[in-house]
N, C-alpha and C positions, 0 to 999 in steps of 0.2 A: 357591371354591363349595363348600359342603356337599354331600355326596351322599347320595341317599336310603339307608338301611341297613337291616340288620334287626340290626345287631352292638352291642352295650352297650360303651361303651369310659369306663374309668375314669382320673381322676388322683386320687391319691390320696397327701395330704401326711401326713408322720409328723413328729411333734416329741415333745420333752419332756412336753409339757403334754396335747395334744391331736391327733386325728387329723381329717383333712381330706377329703370326698369332691366331686367336681366330675364331671359325667356327660353323655355325650354318646346320644342315642339319637334314632331316626328319628321319635320323637313329640314331640322338642321342638327346637326352630328353632334354637337354640345352645345350647352346655355350661353346663349349668344345678348349683349347689352345692346339696348334699342338705342342707336346713333351711331355707337363707337366706333363701327367700321368706317363709315367714311369721315365722321368729324368728331372728335372725343369731346370738345365743346358741348354739341347738340345732344349729345348723351345726358346731360345735365337739364332736368325740365325745371324750369323756374317754380320758385314754391311761393305763386302769387297768380291773380286771376284779374281781368277787367271785364265788367259788361257793356256791350254797347248797346247803341240807342234803339236796337231793336231785342234789346233784351237776351241775346246770345253770349254765352259765356267763352270766354278765352284765356290761354294761359300768357302770362302777364310778369317780367322779370322787375315791372316797378321802375325801368329806367328810362326804355323806348318810349315815348310820348305817341299814342295813337292818333290819327288824323284830327278826331274831334277834340273838344278838351276834358281831362280825366281829373275828377276828384277822389277823393279818398270816401271810402264809406262809412255814412255816418255825419258827413259833414255838411255845412251849408250848399247851398246854391252857387255856380260857378259863373266868374264872371264873363260869361260868352254869352251869345245867342246863339251858339253851336249847340247841335244835342249833346247832353252830358254823358259820357262814358264814367261807370263806377269801378275803381281800383281798389283791390283788396289786397296789401302787403303784409307782412308778417302772420302767415297764415297760419303756418306751422304752430306759432306762439296763440293765437287766437284758439285754433284747435284745441290745445293742450288745455286751454285755461278754460274750454267750452262757454266760448263768449257768444252770443248772438250779436250778426249783424245786421245792419237795415241799408238795403240797396235799390234804390228805384222805387221807395214805396213799399218794398217788400221785406219782413226780417226772414231771416237765415238763421237756425240751430248751428252748430257745430256741426251736428254729423250732416247734415244737409249738403252744406259748404263743403265738406270734405268728399262726400257722395259726388258733387260735380267736378271737384278736381280731378277724382279717379278717373272718372268717364273720360274727361280730357285727356287724362293721359295714355288709358286704352285705347282712347278712338287711334292714336298712332300706332298700333297694331293690327296689319294688316290680316294676319292670320284669324284674328278676335272674329267668329261668325257665329249664327243662332247655333249649328249644330255644333260647336267647340264646347268641350267639357272643360271649363275654367277652374284652376285651383289658384291661390293666392298666398304667399307668403309675405307680411309686412316688416321690415324692421326697422326699427328706432333705436336711440342710442340708450335710453331708459323705459320702461313700459311700468305705469300704474295703471289702477283698475277705471280710471276714468278714462285714460285716454286710448285703452285697449278696447273699452265698451264703444268709445266714438269712431275707431276704426273699424268694428266689427258690423256696428250700424252702418256706417257708410257705403260698405262693401255689400249688405245685404240690401242696402237701396239701389242697387246696381243690380240686383238679380240673382246674388250668391248664396246659395245655403252657408249656415253656420259651420257645416261639416266642410267646407271649402276652403274654409279660411282659417291661416293658421296665422302666430304673431312671434316675433322673438325679438333680442335686442342685438347690438351691434357683436359683440363679444361671443353669443352663440353662433350668428353668421360668419365671424372669423373661423371659429372653430370648424363650421360644415365646410366652407371654403378651402381650409388646410386641408382635411382628412379626403378630399376629392381630386389631391394634387397626387403625383409622384411618389410611392412611399419614400423615395429618397429622400424628399424634401422634408418629411415631418418622423424621420425615424427617431431623432430626438427633438431636443425642445425647438419651438418655434416663436420668434418674435414679431410683435406686430408694433410699429410706431407710427404714433398720430399725434396732429395738433388739434387739442380744443380746450375752448377758456384758456387763451390765450397761453399755453403750455405745451409743452414736448412731453407725451406720456409713453411710456415703456411697457406693453404689457408681456405675459409669456406664457406659451401655452406648454403646458407638462401632460403628457400621459402616463399613468401609472399602470403599468402591465403586469405588475405583480397580484392586482386583484381579477377575480373573474366575475362578470365581465370587466374589461379594463375600464379606468372612470377616468375621466380628462377634466380638467381645470385652466382656468384663463385667471391669472392674478397680476394686477399692478407691481412692477418691479423697481419701476422708478419715475419721478416727475419732476420737470424743471422748468418754473415760470418763464416766460418770456416777453412779459409785458413792458411798459414805458418804465415802472419803477426798477427794474430790472436794469434795462438801457441806459439809465440815468444820463439822459441826454449826450450820448456819444453821435458822434457823424456816421455817415453813412458806411465809410470804410471801416472805421474802429468798430462799430456795432456787428458787421459781417463777420469780424474777426473773430468777437466775442461769442456772438452764437454757435460760430464752428466750435469755439471752446467748451461752451456748454455743452453742447448735442454730444462731443466727445466723451466728456465727463459720465453724462448721463448713459450711454452707450457701456462705457466700461461698468458702470453699476447694474446692467441689463444682464451683460456677458458673464458679470463674477460669479466663479463657482458654479457655471452652467454650461451644456454642450448644445450648443445650439447651431440646428444644421439649414435654417434659413429664417430669414427676415423681412416682412412686408413692409414699406413704407406708403404709408396711405395718404395720399391727396397730393395737391401741389405746392405744399407748404416747403417740403426740402427740396434743395436745390444746391447742383452742384457750383453754383456760383458764389455759394457762401459757405458750404457745406464739404468742401473737398477732402480736408483731413478726415471728416467724420465718416463721410460714404466711403474712403479706402479702407478705413477701420473695418467700416462694416463689412464691406466685402470680401475681405482677405479670408480665406478657405471657407467662407460660407456662401451659400447662393443669395443673391439681394434680389428682390421686386420692387418697382412702384408703379401705382395706378390709382383709380378712384372708384372702380366698379367692384371691388371685396366684399362688400356687405351684400349690395344686391345680389351678387354671384352667390354669395353662400346661403343666400337666403332660398334662392333658387335651388341649390341643392338639396336644402334641406327640406324643401315640399316634395321634391321629386323622390325621396326617400320614403318620406311618411306617406304617399302616396303607392308606392312602391314600383317607379320607373327607374330607381337604381338599387341595388343592396345594400343591405346597412352594413356598417364595417363592425357592428357589436361593440360598439365604446360608447358608455355614457358620458354625458357633458353633465357636469356638478356644475351649474351655475347659482348664481344667486336668486334664480325663478325657478329653480327646479325643487317639484315636489318628493319629500324624501321618505313619504310612508302610504303604502299600499291602503287602501280603503275598499272594502268589500261588506258582504253580507251572508249569512248563513240561511237557505231558503230551499224548499224542495222543489226541483225541477223536474218535470216528466217524471214524478214518482219519487224522486233520489233526493236525500239530503246531499247538497253540495254547497260549494263556496262561491258566489256569486261577485266576480269584481266590479266595484264602482268607477274607482280611479285608480291607474299604476302608478305605481313611483316611478321617478325618471324622466318624466315631463314637464313642460314648464307650465305653470299654474293658471296660464291665460289660455291654455288648452285643452285645461281639466272643466269638461261639461258633459254629463251625464243625466238621462233621462230615462227611468223603468218606471213601469207599473206591475203592482201585485195584488194577491188577494190574502186578506188575513185570515187566518184558522183560530177565531178567537182572540186573538192577542190584542190589547191595548196600548200597547208600545213597539218601539222598533231598535233593532240593535244594530249599529254599525260597528263593523271591528275594524283597527287600525293598525297595522304594522310597520315597524323602519323597515328600509330598504336592507340593510347589512341584518347580523342577527339581532335579535331582540324579543321581546314579550308582547304579545297583541295586546291592545287594551278595548272594552267594551264600552261604547259610549251608547248609553240610554236615551230614546227621546220617546217622551210620554206624549199620548195625544188626549188630552182633556177634552171633555165634550162631545167625544166619538159617539155617533148613536148605536143603542144596543140593537143588536141586528145579529141573525143566527151565523154561527161559523160559516165562514166563506160564503159569505153575503155582503164584504166589504172590500171595493176594489179600490187603493191609493195609487196616486201618482208622487213618485218622488222626484226631485230636482237638484243636483248636486253641481256645486260651483264653487271656485276659489277667487278672493280677493285679493291674496297674496300666497308666496311659498306656505306661508305657516298658518293662513285662517281658509276654514273651509266652511262654507253655507250649505244647508240641508234644509230644503222646503216639502212638505207633504201636503198634498191635496186629497180629500175624501171626493170620491168621483161616484160614491153609491155604488148601485149593481144593476145597469140595465133599465129595464122597465120593471124590476121588481123593489128597488130602493133607490129612492131620489138623492141626489148629492144634497147634503148639508150644507154646501156652498164656506165649509170650515178649511182652513190649513192651518200648519202649524210650521213655526221655524226654529230652527237650533243652528248655531254657531261652534264650531268645533277648532281650537288652538292649539299648534303642537308647539 
């Protein structure tokens, strides 16, 4: 059940061609996709920007020419006496590569550019005011540590705290979208059919209910290239028939030895004009849906669950980015020996970030415990602190920061804070990398 709230929750999908925003606020009954109600095309925000002669930025599709001349960022002077407008296309690729771009005599880092882009996109939300508490989940096809760092930086430049920012990949968004539909749609396996890199790809979501809690996973079941090499010079009519045949064969592989209760066709590549037989087969005794906002809506549901606006279904999503080990420390809290958790298993690595401070009681090393989600022995990871000044017991305060750069690579940094006015900080810090 959705709880009443004054917060604004955004699910933002980013890809090479466009961005899409799905939002939830107490003024709507369920997550809504920006622009989708009136015009589905306008729900897709172009992944490009232009800067006008006044230095103002605008979203730009790279096709429609503004009134004044447009030149690509970093290019020479345009052959016109009109004020130049600088256009940036391939924004997604530039950000992923962390390229700096020069516009109008000013250099912009990737984080700055994406911050401007996010600001332009969010300006379309009339619900966003100074009093609104904003939470954002950004979803992309695949995340790496560089890309995730740029996204976080861009949102922080727009005034968000790290605790208001969440990230996940497309398959995680597919999972969250699915489990927030009617249960009759996902009581069995669920298929996702998408077109990516000139190929149709079929994924299957399976929930293993034999475990407690239940564990869900999405795996690729089939892939069929649909590029020019496969077309092999066929004319349009013949190629449409061949596409239908190839898609039909892929669907048979996806559904083979599986009970699929629902299927989702992502994007507008799939069309009845050529996929007549395939879509008939897809819909036979199954629910089937087609749309473009599955990922942004799934991202919105995911962050709603994170901040407690909807109840958790108690299902762990076991994606490739999930951390499978719990991290913690044994320490004395309020006079009692207890286990202090640093990172809990079952979350994505790019959301795992913990900062804490504690006081040493004569120790000159730190002991971090890791334990697998399932049954298994704990492992003690020792982190020595060479050069730590000699001080009395309980005379040293440390700050520990824990973060991940992949699902199996944890980074720990410890800083010496001294102890108030009694002992000044030595300025020393220590790092340790844990690989699981």
